[in-house]
C-alpha positions, -999 to 999 in steps of 0.1 A, spaced: 188 7 -140 180 -29 -132 161 -50 -158 139 -81 -152 122 -101 -180 93 -119 -164 72 -131 -193 91 -123 -224 69 -143 -247 35 -131 -234 8 -123 -260 -14 -93 -256 -42 -73 -272 -32 -41 -254 2 -31 -240 7 -4 -214 38 10 -200 29 13 -163 49 32 -137 51 31 -99 70 62 -87 78 65 -50 102 84 -28 126 55 -28 122 36 -61 110 42 -96 96 11 -112 84 9 -148 68 -22 -164 54 -33 -197 20 -49 -189 1 -68 -215 -37 -74 -214 -54 -103 -230 -86 -123 -223 -92 -104 -191 -57 -111 -177 -28 -87 -171 8 -100 -175 39 -82 -165 64 -88 -193 93 -65 -185 102 -45 -154 129 -19 -148 137 -1 -116 162 25 -103 165 46 -72 143 77 -75 171 99 -60 193 90 -90 171 106 -116 155 140 -121 124 129 -140 108 101 -160 117 111 -196 151 93 -196 139 61 -177 109 57 -200 130 61 -231 155 36 -218 128 11 -209 112 14 -243 145 10 -260 154 -22 -241 120 -36 -249 120 -31 -287 156 -43 -290 145 -77 -277 110 -78 -292 99 -55 -319 62 -55 -310 67 -43 -275 55 -8 -283 29 4 -257 -2 22 -269 -6 40 -236 14 50 -205 -1 52 -170 21 64 -141 11 60 -105 29 85 -83 32 92 -45 15 126 -41 -16 146 -50 -26 146 -87 -43 175 -104 -45 183 -142 -26 151 -150 4 161 -129 17 148 -96 38 169 -73 58 142 -56 56 141 -18 92 130 -12 110 140 -44 122 173 -58 107 165 -92 72 161 -105 54 137 -129 37 157 -157 16 134 -179 10 160 -207 48 167 -209 55 130 -212 28 126 -239 46 153 -259 80 138 -253 71 102 -261 42 106 -285 23 81 -263 -9 92 -244 1 94 -207 -21 94 -177 -9 102 -142 -28 88 -111 -22 87 -74 -3 57 -61 -31 45 -39 -56 48 -67 -33 24 -86 -34 -1 -57 -72 1 -58 -73 -6 -95 -49 -34 -89 -71 -53 -65 -95 -67 -92 -65 -81 -110 -56 -103 -80 -65 -140 -75 -74 -144 -38 -67 -181 -41 -32 -176 -54 -8 -177 -23 19 -159 -43 -5 -129 -46 -26 -131 -14 -23 -143 22 -56 -149 39 -59 -140 75 -79 -165 96 -107 -152 118 -107 -162 155 -133 -189 148 -109 -205 123 -129 -193 92 -117 -177 60 -149 -163 45 -154 -164 7 -157 -130 -10 -191 -118 -21 -198 -98 -53 -200 -65 -34 -178 -37 -20 -141 -42 -15 -119 -19 7 -81 -15 11 -59 3 36 -21 7 32 1 15 62 33 27 45 50 59 52 15 73 57 -19 56 56 -38 51 24 -75 42 23 -96 32 -7 -127 13 -17 -142 -4 -48 -179 -3 -56 -194 -32 -76 -218 -21 -104 -230 -56 -112 -203 -62 -138 -171 -46 -127 -154 -29 -98 -150 9 -97 -123 22 -75 -129 54 -55 -106 78 -37 -106 84 1 -87 104 27 -97 80 54 -61 78 67 -67 114 81 -98 105 100 -96 110 138 -79 81 157 -101 65 184 -81 52 214 -93 20 229 -71 11 259 -46 27 283 -16 25 259 -34 38 229 -49 66 250 -15 77 263 1 76 229 -29 96 215 -26 122 242 12 125 237 6 132 200 -22 156 206 2 176 228 30 173 203 11 185 172 -13 208 190 -46 192 178 -64 159 180 -44 134 159 -57 115 130 -49 79 122 -18 85 101 5 100 128 -2 69 150 -8 40 126 17 40 98 55 41 93 55 76 108 32 62 136 58 37 146 85 64 145 63 86 167 56 57 190 93 53 196 97 89 206 67 86 229 80 55 245 115 69 250 102 101 266 75 87 288 87 51 297 123 49 287 139 24 263 165 -3 270 202 5 269 212 -23 246 226 -27 211 193 -30 194 179 3 208 213 20 202 209 11 166 173 25 165 184 57 182 214 63 159 195 56 126 176 83 106 141 87 121 123 75 89 143 42 90 135 35 127 104 14 120 125 -11 101 149 -15 130 121 -17 156 106 -45 137 139 -64 134 146 -59 172 111 -71 181 120 -108 175 145 -107 205 138 -76 225 106 -75 247 102 -37 246 104 -37 208 79 -66 208 55 -46 229 58 -17 204 49 -40 176 20 -55 195 6 -20 201 11 -11 165 -8 -42 153 -37 -36 178 -41 0 166 -39 -11 129 -66 -37 136 -89 -13 153 -86 12 125 -92 -15 100 -123 -26 119 -136 10 119 -130 12 81 -148 -21 77 -179 -8 95 -179 22 71 -175 3 38 -189 -32 47 -164 -48 24 -179 -83 22 -161 -85 -12 -128 -84 8 -108 -62 30 -72 -58 18 -40 -48 36 -15 -33 12 21 -22 14 55 -35 26 48 -28 62 21 -55 66 41 -80 45 72 -76 65 54 -76 99 29 -104 90 43 -125 118 31 -99 143 -4 -98 127 -7 -135 131 10 -142 164 -17 -151 189 -41 -141 161 -36 -106 174 -48 -86 144 -81 -106 141 -88 -104 178 -89 -66 176 -104 -64 142 -135 -84 154 -141 -61 184 -170 -38 185 -191 -22 212 -223 -34 194 -228 -72 197 -248 -71 165 -219 -58 145 -194 -85 156 -209 -113 135 -208 -90 105 -171 -83 110 -165 -121 112 -180 -125 77 -155 -101 61 -126 -118 42 -93 -101 52 -63 -104 28 -27 -93 29 -15 -84 -6 19 -101 -12 24 -92 -49 47 -62 -50 37 -56 -87 2 -46 -77 8 -9 -85 20 -18 -120 -11 -41 -126 -33 -14 -112 -18 14 -134 -24 -9 -164 -60 -16 -153 -66 21 -147 -53 28 -183 -77 2 -197 -107 18 -179 -97 55 -181 -77 59 -214 -93 53 -247 
C-alpha cells in the first residue's frame, strides 16, 4: 500500500474516509470539510487485484492516520465503486469481489455509503475551482472565447473504459447530481469514416451500436479491429506493439504511436471527432451553461489531440440547426485535471446523503 500525506495539518469540521474503487486501483482518502471547502489530508492506494475486499485496506488506512494524528477518525465512510449499486452494495464490473456498505458498517462501526463511481465524479464537480489550472483546463471555442459559467445546469461525460454521463441541476442554492445512462444512447454517424465504423460495429454485435462501443476506451479498441480488417494497418514496430498487447491496453499504445505514426494519428483524430459530436449531442440535451466537463484519464492523456487544430471544438460546435450553434458557443467546456475528484465527490456525497 502506498501512502501520501497531502495536507497533514488541515483543520476540519467533518472528516470522511472516501474511496475510489476501480478495476485497476483502490484509492482511499481522508477528506476534511470546513467552511465550504474539501481538503484531501491523506491518501492510500494499492492495486485492486492484490486485495479481496475493502475491510483490510480501510483498517490499515485508519491505523496509519491515527498513529500520526489522533483526531483523524472519520465520522462517515463513502465508497465510490465501478459498477451498478443496489441496496448499498456494488457488484464490481471488473473485479471478483463486491463492495458491501452495510458489511463495512458492521466491520468498522462507521456508517458506510456506497455510490457509483460516476455519481462520485458528479458530486465532485461542485468542489472544483474552474479558475484553478491544477484542477481544470479550459477548452477554447473556435472564436477564441472561454465563456464564464452561469448558475444553471452542469453536465459531465467520462470516456474511460466505457462512457459515463451525468448532469447536475441547480436548485437556486446548490447543485444536485443526477444519474444517467446516456453512454448507451444510440451513436449518430456524421461522416464517411464514422458511418463505416458504425456499420462495422452493427454487423459485429448484431444490433445498432450505442455510443460506448465506439467512443470510449473500448471504442478505440474496436476502432483498431475495424481499421485492421477493412483498411489494414502498417507493418512497423508501433503497430506490432499494438497487435501484441492485450486488447484492453491497445488504446494506450495507439495514443503513444499517434505522435509519430500517421495511421495512429488518423485513429486519434476520428476518436476526437466522435467524442466531440457525442458531447455536442449531450450539450443540446442538458444545455449545461453552467459548464460541460470532460472527465477521466483518457481526455487528460489525449488533451493534445483535442486541442490540435482546435479539433474537438470544431466538431462540438457543429449542428444542423443554425440557431443552435450560437448556443453551443456559449457553453464553457472544461477538462478535469484533478485525479482526486472521485475522493472529493465521495466526501461531498457523504455530506449531502449521510446524516
